[in-house]
C-alpha positions, 0 to 999 in steps of 0.5 A: 819554643819555635821551629820557624820564625820570620821577622819582617821578611821581604823578598823581591825579584826584578821584572824583565819587561824592559827587554820587550822594547827590543834587545838592540835598544836595551844593549845600546842603552845598557846603563839606563836599562840596568838602572831600570831593572834595579828600580822595577822589582816585584815584591814576592814577600813584603814585611812578613812576620810569623812563627811556627811551633814544633809539631804544628801543621801550617797551611799556606793559601792564596792566589798565584803570585801571593808569595807561598812558594817563595816562603817555602824556598826561604824556609828551605834555604834555597833563597835568602831575604833582602830584608828581615831575619829567618830562624829555622830550628830543625832538619828541613826536608823539602817536598817541593819540585820532586825529582829536581836533582835527578840525573836523566842518564843515571838509573833510578837506583843511582838517583836514590843515592844522588838525591839523598846526598843532595838532601843531606844524607850520608851514604851509610844513611841512604844504604840503611833506608834504600830498601824502604825507599824502593818498597815505598816507591813501588818502582823496583822493576824499573830501578836499573833503567835510566831515569830518562825512560821514566814517566813524569809520574814515576820520577815524582814517585821516586822523588817523594819516596826519597824525600819522605824517608829523611826523618825530617823535623820540618817538612815542606810540601808544595802541591805534591800530594797528587803524585801517581795514581789514587792508590799511591796518593793514599799511601802518600797521605798515610805517610804524611799522617804518620809525620803528624803523629810523630810531631813533625813540623809541616808547612803545606802549600796547596790550592785544595782548600779541602786538603788544607782544612782537613790536614792543617792545624793552622792556616796563613792566607797570603795576598800580594806578599802580605799576610791577610789572615792567620788562624784556625782553618775553619776561620781563615778558609771561609774568609778566603773562599768568600774573597775569591768568590 
């Protein structure tokens, strides 16, 4: 039984450095520039294979550009691999770029509905969860104000509150545990601990190794788009710390 399976997955992006030679030069020699774009690509993931069991809490660690966020985007279905197969079994809730689907001219209340629909909920489901989402966000006095008047922290809090009430089977988290003040951060961690108790499959990307060590049951270390180590946090994290030192 698996929740997530990657089989020899590769994902690359084009490099755009060729335009540094000048836009006019690139346009005059368009076909040559286009062929160079196709040839020169950055490998975000290179032949990566792993499985995640239901209820497992997997931490992804590695330096910037190692492929962590690309892995989450592939699991979420935002990206597709060029090579390999990805199998996902369960409803995915991404806590990635909080509030990315919010419309600045709509109120916080209206954006709860908009974001909920974008994340796959029906109107009836959102209505049944609305009071709980509002209470968790602690933003009730501001909910009838346009989101453009919110601070970035308020937007993130509202985004977390919506995404955290989707009853996910697979939860994806990308560096969002520092949302709001210390009190709200503790509240977010309590919510995540509740997901763990309910055996929700969790994939966490974080540069906080203490957070990964304390929260995750397993860690995958990525470097230059490939897996360096995969195992228990107490085994993998010290190897990573030693390599980074």
